[in-house]
DRENROTI-403629 format. One record per residue (C-alpha): residue number from 1; residue in one letter; z, y, x. Coordinates in steps of 0.2 Angstrom, whole numbers, plus 5000, padded with zeros to 4 digits. Layout:
! DRENROTI-403629
nr NUM, rest A, up Z, north Y, east X
...
This chain:
! DRENROTI-403629
nr 1, rest X, up 4947, north 5127, east 5032
nr 2, rest X, up 4945, north 5132, east 5013
nr 3, rest X, up 4927, north 5137, east 5015
nr 4, rest X, up 4923, north 5121, east 5024
nr 5, rest X, up 4932, north 5111, east 5010
nr 6, rest X, up 4922, north 5120, east 4997
nr 7, rest X, up 4906, north 5117, east 5007
nr 8, rest X, up 4910, north 5099, east 5009
nr 9, rest X, up 4914, north 5097, east 4991
nr 10, rest X, up 4897, north 5105, east 4986
nr 11, rest X, up 4888, north 5093, east 4998
nr 12, rest X, up 4897, north 5078, east 4990
nr 13, rest X, up 4891, north 5084, east 4973
nr 14, rest X, up 4873, north 5086, east 4979
nr 15, rest X, up 4874, north 5069, east 4987
nr 16, rest X, up 4880, north 5061, east 4971
nr 17, rest X, up 4867, north 5070, east 4960
nr 18, rest X, up 4853, north 5064, east 4972
nr 19, rest X, up 4860, north 5046, east 4971
nr 20, rest X, up 4860, north 5047, east 4952
nr 21, rest X, up 4842, north 5054, east 4951
nr 22, rest X, up 4836, north 5040, east 4963
nr 23, rest X, up 4844, north 5027, east 4953
nr 24, rest X, up 4836, north 5034, east 4937
nr 25, rest X, up 4819, north 5035, east 4945
nr 26, rest X, up 4821, north 5016, east 4951
nr 27, rest X, up 4826, north 5011, east 4934
nr 28, rest X, up 4812, north 5020, east 4926
nr 29, rest X, up 4800, north 5012, east 4938
nr 30, rest X, up 4807, north 4995, east 4935
nr 31, rest X, up 4806, north 4998, east 4916
nr 32, rest X, up 4788, north 5004, east 4918
nr 33, rest X, up 4784, north 4989, east 4928
nr 34, rest X, up 4791, north 4977, east 4915
nr 35, rest X, up 4783, north 4987, east 4900
nr 36, rest X, up 4766, north 4979, east 4895
nr 37, rest X, up 4751, north 4989, east 4898
nr 38, rest X, up 4741, north 4992, east 4882
nr 39, rest X, up 4722, north 4992, east 4881
nr 40, rest X, up 4710, north 4997, east 4867
nr 41, rest X, up 4694, north 4988, east 4863
nr 42, rest X, up 4684, north 5001, east 4872
nr 43, rest X, up 4695, north 4999, east 4887
nr 44, rest X, up 4693, north 4981, east 4887
nr 45, rest X, up 4674, north 4982, east 4886
nr 46, rest X, up 4674, north 4994, east 4901
nr 47, rest X, up 4686, north 4983, east 4911
nr 48, rest X, up 4675, north 4968, east 4908
nr 49, rest X, up 4659, north 4977, east 4913
nr 50, rest X, up 4668, north 4982, east 4929
nr 51, rest X, up 4678, north 4967, east 4934
nr 52, rest X, up 4670, north 4952, east 4927
nr 53, rest X, up 4665, north 4940, east 4941
nr 54, rest X, up 4652, north 4931, east 4931
nr 55, rest X, up 4643, north 4948, east 4928
nr 56, rest X, up 4645, north 4953, east 4946
nr 57, rest X, up 4636, north 4937, east 4951
nr 58, rest X, up 4622, north 4940, east 4938
nr 59, rest X, up 4620, north 4958, east 4945
nr 60, rest X, up 4616, north 4952, east 4962
nr 61, rest X, up 4600, north 4944, east 4956
nr 62, rest X, up 4594, north 4962, east 4954
nr 63, rest X, up 4598, north 4965, east 4972
nr 64, rest X, up 4590, north 4949, east 4977
nr 65, rest X, up 4574, north 4954, east 4968
nr 66, rest X, up 4574, north 4971, east 4976
nr 67, rest X, up 4575, north 4962, east 4993
nr 68, rest X, up 4560, north 4952, east 4989
nr 69, rest X, up 4551, north 4968, east 4985
nr 70, rest X, up 4553, north 4973, east 5003
nr 71, rest X, up 4547, north 4957, east 5009
nr 72, rest X, up 4531, north 4958, east 4997
nr 73, rest X, up 4527, north 4975, east 5004
nr 74, rest X, up 4526, north 4969, east 5022
nr 75, rest X, up 4509, north 4969, east 5032
nr 76, rest X, up 4504, north 4955, east 5043
nr 77, rest X, up 4511, north 4955, east 5060
nr 78, rest X, up 4498, north 4956, east 5075
nr 79, rest X, up 4497, north 4941, east 5086
nr 80, rest X, up 4497, north 4943, east 5105
nr 81, rest X, up 4490, north 4929, east 5115
nr 82, rest X, up 4488, north 4927, east 5134
nr 83, rest X, up 4484, north 4913, east 5147
nr 84, rest X, up 4481, north 4910, east 5165
nr 85, rest X, up 4468, north 4897, east 5172
nr 86, rest X, up 4463, north 4889, east 5188
nr 87, rest X, up 4479, north 4889, east 5197
nr 88, rest X, up 4479, north 4879, east 5213
nr 89, rest X, up 4490, north 4864, east 5215
nr 90, rest X, up 4491, north 4866, east 5234
nr 91, rest X, up 4505, north 4880, east 5237
nr 92, rest X, up 4495, north 4885, east 5253
nr 93, rest X, up 4481, north 4892, east 5242
nr 94, rest X, up 4492, north 4904, east 5233
nr 95, rest X, up 4485, north 4919, east 5241
nr 96, rest X, up 4479, north 4936, east 5236
nr 97, rest X, up 4461, north 4933, east 5240
nr 98, rest X, up 4462, north 4917, east 5230
nr 99, rest X, up 4470, north 4926, east 5215
nr 100, rest X, up 4456, north 4939, east 5215
nr 101, rest X, up 4442, north 4927, east 5217
nr 102, rest X, up 4446, north 4911, east 5208
nr 103, rest X, up 4460, north 4913, east 5195
nr 104, rest X, up 4457, north 4918, east 5177
nr 105, rest X, up 4468, north 4929, east 5166
nr 106, rest X, up 4466, north 4932, east 5148
nr 107, rest X, up 4476, north 4943, east 5136
nr 108, rest X, up 4471, north 4948, east 5118
nr 109, rest X, up 4478, north 4954, east 5101
nr 110, rest X, up 4473, north 4947, east 5084
nr 111, rest X, up 4476, north 4955, east 5067
nr 112, rest X, up 4474, north 4948, east 5050
nr 113, rest X, up 4465, north 4960, east 5038
nr 114, rest X, up 4470, north 4956, east 5020
nr 115, rest X, up 4457, north 4959, east 5007
nr 116, rest X, up 4458, north 4961, east 4988
nr 117, rest X, up 4473, north 4972, east 4988
nr 118, rest X, up 4485, north 4958, east 4992
nr 119, rest X, up 4499, north 4968, east 4998
nr 120, rest X, up 4499, north 4980, east 4983
nr 121, rest X, up 4497, north 4965, east 4971
nr 122, rest X, up 4512, north 4956, east 4979
nr 123, rest X, up 4523, north 4972, east 4977
nr 124, rest X, up 4518, north 4974, east 4959
nr 125, rest X, up 4522, north 4956, east 4955
nr 126, rest X, up 4539, north 4958, east 4964
nr 127, rest X, up 4543, north 4974, east 4955
nr 128, rest X, up 4539, north 4966, east 4938
nr 129, rest X, up 4550, north 4952, east 4942
nr 130, rest X, up 4564, north 4964, east 4946
nr 131, rest X, up 4561, north 4972, east 4929
nr 132, rest X, up 4563, north 4956, east 4920
nr 133, rest X, up 4579, north 4952, east 4930
nr 134, rest X, up 4586, north 4969, east 4925
nr 135, rest X, up 4584, north 4965, east 4906
nr 136, rest X, up 4591, north 4948, east 4909
nr 137, rest X, up 4607, north 4955, east 4917
nr 138, rest X, up 4608, north 4968, east 4902
nr 139, rest X, up 4607, north 4953, east 4890
nr 140, rest X, up 4621, north 4945, east 4900
nr 141, rest X, up 4631, north 4961, east 4898
nr 142, rest X, up 4627, north 4961, east 4879
nr 143, rest X, up 4634, north 4943, east 4877
nr 144, rest X, up 4650, north 4948, east 4888
nr 145, rest X, up 4653, north 4963, east 4877
nr 146, rest X, up 4653, north 4952, east 4861
nr 147, rest X, up 4664, north 4939, east 4869
nr 148, rest X, up 4677, north 4952, east 4874
nr 149, rest X, up 4676, north 4960, east 4857
nr 150, rest X, up 4678, north 4943, east 4848
nr 151, rest X, up 4693, north 4938, east 4859
nr 152, rest X, up 4701, north 4955, east 4857
nr 153, rest X, up 4700, north 4954, east 4838
nr 154, rest X, up 4708, north 4936, east 4840
nr 155, rest X, up 4722, north 4944, east 4850
nr 156, rest X, up 4725, north 4957, east 4837
nr 157, rest X, up 4725, north 4943, east 4824
nr 158, rest X, up 4738, north 4933, east 4834
nr 159, rest X, up 4748, north 4949, east 4835
nr 160, rest X, up 4747, north 4952, east 4816
nr 161, rest X, up 4751, north 4934, east 4812
nr 162, rest X, up 4766, north 4935, east 4824
nr 163, rest X, up 4773, north 4951, east 4816
nr 164, rest X, up 4771, north 4944, east 4799
nr 165, rest X, up 4779, north 4927, east 4803
nr 166, rest X, up 4794, north 4936, east 4811
nr 167, rest X, up 4796, north 4947, east 4796
nr 168, rest X, up 4794, north 4933, east 4784
nr 169, rest X, up 4807, north 4923, east 4794
nr 170, rest X, up 4819, north 4937, east 4794
nr 171, rest X, up 4817, north 4940, east 4775
nr 172, rest X, up 4819, north 4921, east 4771
nr 173, rest X, up 4834, north 4920, east 4783
nr 174, rest X, up 4842, north 4933, east 4771
nr 175, rest X, up 4838, north 4922, east 4756
nr 176, rest X, up 4846, north 4907, east 4765
nr 177, rest X, up 4861, north 4917, east 4769
nr 178, rest X, up 4863, north 4922, east 4750
nr 179, rest X, up 4859, north 4904, east 4745
nr 180, rest X, up 4873, north 4898, east 4756
nr 181, rest X, up 4885, north 4910, east 4749
nr 182, rest X, up 4880, north 4905, east 4731
nr 183, rest X, up 4882, north 4887, east 4736
nr 184, rest X, up 4900, north 4890, east 4742
nr 185, rest X, up 4904, north 4900, east 4726
nr 186, rest X, up 4897, north 4885, east 4716
nr 187, rest X, up 4883, north 4896, east 4709
nr 188, rest X, up 4869, north 4883, east 4714
nr 189, rest X, up 4869, north 4865, east 4718
nr 190, rest X, up 4869, north 4857, east 4735
nr 191, rest X, up 4851, north 4850, east 4732
nr 192, rest X, up 4844, north 4868, east 4729
nr 193, rest X, up 4853, north 4875, east 4744
nr 194, rest X, up 4846, north 4861, east 4755
nr 195, rest X, up 4828, north 4864, east 4748
nr 196, rest X, up 4830, north 4882, east 4753
nr 197, rest X, up 4836, north 4878, east 4770
nr 198, rest X, up 4823, north 4866, east 4773
nr 199, rest X, up 4810, north 4879, east 4769
nr 200, rest X, up 4816, north 4889, east 4783
nr 201, rest X, up 4808, north 4876, east 4795
nr 202, rest X, up 4791, north 4882, east 4789
nr 203, rest X, up 4794, north 4900, east 4794
nr 204, rest X, up 4802, north 4895, east 4811
nr 205, rest X, up 4786, north 4884, east 4814
nr 206, rest X, up 4775, north 4899, east 4810
nr 207, rest X, up 4784, north 4910, east 4822
nr 208, rest X, up 4782, north 4897, east 4836
nr 209, rest X, up 4764, north 4894, east 4832
nr 210, rest X, up 4760, north 4912, east 4831
nr 211, rest X, up 4768, north 4915, east 4848
nr 212, rest X, up 4757, north 4901, east 4856
nr 213, rest X, up 4742, north 4908, east 4848
nr 214, rest X, up 4745, north 4925, east 4855
nr 215, rest X, up 4748, north 4919, east 4873
nr 216, rest X, up 4732, north 4909, east 4872
nr 217, rest X, up 4722, north 4924, east 4865
nr 218, rest X, up 4728, north 4935, east 4878
nr 219, rest X, up 4724, north 4922, east 4892
nr 220, rest X, up 4706, north 4920, east 4886
nr 221, rest X, up 4704, north 4939, east 4885
nr 222, rest X, up 4711, north 4941, east 4903
nr 223, rest X, up 4699, north 4928, east 4909
nr 224, rest X, up 4684, north 4938, east 4902
nr 225, rest X, up 4691, north 4955, east 4909
nr 226, rest X, up 4696, north 4947, east 4926
nr 227, rest X, up 4713, north 4942, east 4931
nr 228, rest X, up 4715, north 4957, east 4943
nr 229, rest X, up 4709, north 4970, east 4930
nr 230, rest X, up 4725, north 4970, east 4919
nr 231, rest X, up 4743, north 4967, east 4922
nr 232, rest X, up 4751, north 4950, east 4919
nr 233, rest X, up 4760, north 4956, east 4903
nr 234, rest X, up 4746, north 4966, east 4896
nr 235, rest X, up 4744, north 4967, east 4877
nr 236, rest X, up 4731, north 4974, east 4865
nr 237, rest X, up 4733, north 4990, east 4857
nr 238, rest X, up 4729, north 4994, east 4839
nr 239, rest X, up 4730, north 4985, east 4822
nr 240, rest X, up 4716, north 4977, east 4812
nr 241, rest X, up 4711, north 4989, east 4799
nr 242, rest X, up 4698, north 4988, east 4786
nr 243, rest X, up 4685, north 5002, east 4785
nr 244, rest X, up 4671, north 4999, east 4773
nr 245, rest X, up 4654, north 5000, east 4781
nr 246, rest X, up 4636, north 5001, east 4774
nr 247, rest X, up 4620, north 4997, east 4784
nr 248, rest X, up 4602, north 4996, east 4780
nr 249, rest X, up 4594, north 4980, east 4785
nr 250, rest X, up 4577, north 4987, east 4789
nr 251, rest X, up 4585, north 5000, east 4800
nr 252, rest X, up 4595, north 4987, east 4809
nr 253, rest X, up 4579, north 4977, east 4813
nr 254, rest X, up 4570, north 4992, east 4820
nr 255, rest X, up 4584, north 4996, east 4831
nr 256, rest X, up 4585, north 4978, east 4837
nr 257, rest X, up 4567, north 4978, east 4841
nr 258, rest X, up 4570, north 4993, east 4853
nr 259, rest X, up 4587, north 4989, east 4860
nr 260, rest X, up 4588, north 4970, east 4862
nr 261, rest X, up 4587, north 4967, east 4881
nr 262, rest X, up 4582, north 4949, east 4879
nr 263, rest X, up 4567, north 4954, east 4869
nr 264, rest X, up 4563, north 4968, east 4882
nr 265, rest X, up 4564, north 4954, east 4895
nr 266, rest X, up 4551, north 4944, east 4886
nr 267, rest X, up 4540, north 4959, east 4884
nr 268, rest X, up 4542, north 4963, east 4903
nr 269, rest X, up 4539, north 4944, east 4906
nr 270, rest X, up 4521, north 4947, east 4899
nr 271, rest X, up 4518, north 4961, east 4911
nr 272, rest X, up 4525, north 4950, east 4925
nr 273, rest X, up 4513, north 4936, east 4921
nr 274, rest X, up 4499, north 4948, east 4921
nr 275, rest X, up 4504, north 4953, east 4939
nr 276, rest X, up 4504, north 4935, east 4944
nr 277, rest X, up 4486, north 4933, east 4938
nr 278, rest X, up 4481, north 4948, east 4948
nr 279, rest X, up 4490, north 4942, east 4963
nr 280, rest X, up 4482, north 4925, east 4961
nr 281, rest X, up 4464, north 4933, east 4960
nr 282, rest X, up 4468, north 4943, east 4975
nr 283, rest X, up 4474, north 4928, east 4985
nr 284, rest X, up 4457, north 4920, east 4981
nr 285, rest X, up 4449, north 4934, east 4992
nr 286, rest X, up 4445, north 4928, east 5010
nr 287, rest X, up 4454, north 4937, east 5024
nr 288, rest X, up 4446, north 4942, east 5041
nr 289, rest X, up 4455, north 4939, east 5057
nr 290, rest X, up 4449, north 4950, east 5071
nr 291, rest X, up 4454, north 4953, east 5088
nr 292, rest X, up 4452, north 4962, east 5105
nr 293, rest X, up 4453, north 4953, east 5122
nr 294, rest X, up 4453, north 4957, east 5140
nr 295, rest X, up 4449, north 4944, east 5154
nr 296, rest X, up 4450, north 4944, east 5173
nr 297, rest X, up 4439, north 4931, east 5181
nr 298, rest X, up 4433, north 4930, east 5199
nr 299, rest X, up 4436, north 4949, east 5203
nr 300, rest X, up 4427, north 4953, east 5187
nr 301, rest X, up 4436, north 4962, east 5172
nr 302, rest X, up 4428, north 4960, east 5155
nr 303, rest X, up 4432, north 4964, east 5137
nr 304, rest X, up 4429, north 4953, east 5121
nr 305, rest X, up 4429, north 4955, east 5102
nr 306, rest X, up 4432, north 4940, east 5091
nr 307, rest X, up 4434, north 4937, east 5072
nr 308, rest X, up 4435, north 4923, east 5060
nr 309, rest X, up 4431, north 4922, east 5042
nr 310, rest X, up 4435, north 4906, east 5031
nr 311, rest X, up 4420, north 4900, east 5021
nr 312, rest X, up 4426, north 4898, east 5003
nr 313, rest X, up 4415, north 4883, east 4999
nr 314, rest X, up 4429, north 4873, east 4991
nr 315, rest X, up 4446, north 4883, east 4990
nr 316, rest X, up 4445, north 4899, east 4981
nr 317, rest X, up 4462, north 4898, east 4973
nr 318, rest X, up 4455, north 4892, east 4957
nr 319, rest X, up 4470, north 4881, east 4953
nr 320, rest X, up 4483, north 4895, east 4955
nr 321, rest X, up 4472, north 4907, east 4945
nr 322, rest X, up 4471, north 4894, east 4931
nr 323, rest X, up 4490, north 4891, east 4931
nr 324, rest X, up 4494, north 4909, east 4930
nr 325, rest X, up 4483, north 4911, east 4915
nr 326, rest X, up 4492, north 4898, east 4906
nr 327, rest X, up 4508, north 4905, east 4911
nr 328, rest X, up 4502, north 4922, east 4904
nr 329, rest X, up 4499, north 4913, east 4887
nr 330, rest X, up 4516, north 4905, east 4889
nr 331, rest X, up 4524, north 4922, east 4891
nr 332, rest X, up 4515, north 4929, east 4876
nr 333, rest X, up 4522, north 4915, east 4865
nr 334, rest X, up 4539, north 4917, east 4872
nr 335, rest X, up 4538, north 4936, east 4867
nr 336, rest X, up 4534, north 4931, east 4850
nr 337, rest X, up 4548, north 4918, east 4849
nr 338, rest X, up 4560, north 4931, east 4856
nr 339, rest X, up 4555, north 4943, east 4842
nr 340, rest X, up 4557, north 4930, east 4829
nr 341, rest X, up 4574, north 4926, east 4836
nr 342, rest X, up 4579, north 4944, east 4835
nr 343, rest X, up 4574, north 4946, east 4817
nr 344, rest X, up 4584, north 4930, east 4813
nr 345, rest X, up 4599, north 4935, east 4822
nr 346, rest X, up 4600, north 4952, east 4813
nr 347, rest X, up 4597, north 4944, east 4796
nr 348, rest X, up 4611, north 4931, east 4799
nr 349, rest X, up 4623, north 4944, east 4806
nr 350, rest X, up 4620, north 4956, east 4792
nr 351, rest X, up 4622, north 4942, east 4778
nr 352, rest X, up 4638, north 4937, east 4787
nr 353, rest X, up 4644, north 4955, east 4787
nr 354, rest X, up 4641, north 4957, east 4769
nr 355, rest X, up 4649, north 4941, east 4764
nr 356, rest X, up 4665, north 4945, east 4775
nr 357, rest X, up 4666, north 4962, east 4768
nr 358, rest X, up 4666, north 4955, east 4750
nr 359, rest X, up 4680, north 4943, east 4754
nr 360, rest X, up 4691, north 4957, east 4761
nr 361, rest X, up 4687, north 4968, east 4746
nr 362, rest X, up 4693, north 4954, east 4735
nr 363, rest X, up 4710, north 4954, east 4744
nr 364, rest X, up 4712, north 4973, east 4744
nr 365, rest X, up 4706, north 4975, east 4726
nr 366, rest X, up 4722, north 4968, east 4720
nr 367, rest X, up 4726, north 4950, east 4726
nr 368, rest X, up 4737, north 4956, east 4740
nr 369, rest X, up 4748, north 4966, east 4728
nr 370, rest X, up 4748, north 4953, east 4715
nr 371, rest X, up 4754, north 4940, east 4728
nr 372, rest X, up 4768, north 4952, east 4733
nr 373, rest X, up 4773, north 4956, east 4716
nr 374, rest X, up 4774, north 4938, east 4711
nr 375, rest X, up 4785, north 4934, east 4726
nr 376, rest X, up 4796, north 4949, east 4722
nr 377, rest X, up 4798, north 4945, east 4704
nr 378, rest X, up 4801, north 4926, east 4707
nr 379, rest X, up 4814, north 4931, east 4720
nr 380, rest X, up 4823, north 4943, east 4708
nr 381, rest X, up 4823, north 4931, east 4694
nr 382, rest X, up 4829, north 4916, east 4704
nr 383, rest X, up 4844, north 4926, east 4711
nr 384, rest X, up 4849, north 4930, east 4694
nr 385, rest X, up 4846, north 4913, east 4687
nr 386, rest X, up 4831, north 4917, east 4676
nr 387, rest X, up 4819, north 4906, east 4687
nr 388, rest X, up 4819, north 4889, east 4694
nr 389, rest X, up 4820, north 4886, east 4713
nr 390, rest X, up 4803, north 4878, east 4713
nr 391, rest X, up 4795, north 4893, east 4705
nr 392, rest X, up 4803, north 4904, east 4718
nr 393, rest X, up 4798, north 4893, east 4733
nr 394, rest X, up 4780, north 4891, east 4725
nr 395, rest X, up 4779, north 4910, east 4724
nr 396, rest X, up 4785, north 4911, east 4742
nr 397, rest X, up 4771, north 4899, east 4748
nr 398, rest X, up 4758, north 4908, east 4739
nr 399, rest X, up 4763, north 4925, east 4746
nr 400, rest X, up 4763, north 4917, east 4764
nr 401, rest X, up 4746, north 4909, east 4762
nr 402, rest X, up 4738, north 4924, east 4754
nr 403, rest X, up 4744, north 4935, east 4768
nr 404, rest X, up 4738, north 4924, east 4782
nr 405, rest X, up 4721, north 4921, east 4773
nr 406, rest X, up 4719, north 4940, east 4771
nr 407, rest X, up 4722, north 4943, east 4790
nr 408, rest X, up 4710, north 4929, east 4794
nr 409, rest X, up 4697, north 4937, east 4782
nr 410, rest X, up 4700, north 4954, east 4790
nr 411, rest X, up 4697, north 4946, east 4807
nr 412, rest X, up 4681, north 4938, east 4802
nr 413, rest X, up 4675, north 4954, east 4795
nr 414, rest X, up 4679, north 4963, east 4811
nr 415, rest X, up 4670, north 4950, east 4821
nr 416, rest X, up 4655, north 4950, east 4810
nr 417, rest X, up 4654, north 4969, east 4813
nr 418, rest X, up 4654, north 4965, east 4832
nr 419, rest X, up 4641, north 4951, east 4829
nr 420, rest X, up 4630, north 4964, east 4820
nr 421, rest X, up 4631, north 4975, east 4835
nr 422, rest X, up 4627, north 4961, east 4847
nr 423, rest X, up 4612, north 4956, east 4836
nr 424, rest X, up 4605, north 4974, east 4836
nr 425, rest X, up 4609, north 4976, east 4855
nr 426, rest X, up 4619, north 4992, east 4854
nr 427, rest X, up 4637, north 4997, east 4851
nr 428, rest X, up 4631, north 5012, east 4840
nr 429, rest X, up 4624, north 5005, east 4823
nr 430, rest X, up 4612, north 5016, east 4813
């Protein structure tokens, strides 16, 4: 009995350990399910390029054009014809002898021989149209990446403002607590205490507004990424940081002329317009319809050859040829307009970047520290009776507005960097 009891006790301990481990595993799984999934900017861009429904819909245009290439490469189908003539109405005359001596049977095959290289020209035109569509889809990706980056920075700004608002609220709450103790001790008047307490409302309002801004920023980002791409309680990873950058405007322009997909689309559009001209000229060439036939008539078997050629006295596809030539001129002008737009976008983005960088440098050069020092000095002096309440509250408001303005300026700077990348057409700037 004793060994059995020991064995039974050991089994109970093993069972208890297994129960505890399973419980810990379930708690860990529940905690991981509740914890927000953090994504970086690069991950957000990858998720958008993979899961965005709008981008997926745009990409189907490439597949549609590829299907049109298949259609353009088809040869004409041969045409099979047949007939039977001189069948008697009297059923009694349906005999083998009558069939061999009276009835006529014809069967033939006709085929349209295309001239002027129409099939090859159709295929070239379809392939050029596909090339234009590829660049258009790439331009859609470029715009999506910028929108995701801009929204991601907006979410980072909302996070930063929320953290600052919570810290400021906690700090000022201590000030209110101290003021309440001073009021009870008779160190300050009731009016000063009420002014300090009413100021607390502004900090509480800042926290509520920051919370709403964060929810809205994350919702907008999730819409761009695709609702199924991230968890319900996802959040952005990383803080807004200032890194001084320096670019050469001429290098940016050269890179943009090589990388911008909308400009490449316009260049391909010129080639596509030339293909349409070639196709229109090929369609102006007349085609030959030729055929072979077999006839059985009155116990005679005969063969026949036939052909038909349109006589191009009037219609030689002149109108379509003229239209495609004007379309070619239009494509050339659109290419020039696209090139001008690229140069303008790069210049505007560059100037915005330079301006925003100067503003951030103003804050980091001393204004942030001065605002902090002014607040700390005013608070220290007020608590010791060396400064008035109005001076302290004014320093508190100046510090708060300076911090919020700096965060907004930093967000504008980061957005201007992303806008510069969008204007150049690449995530890697020279």
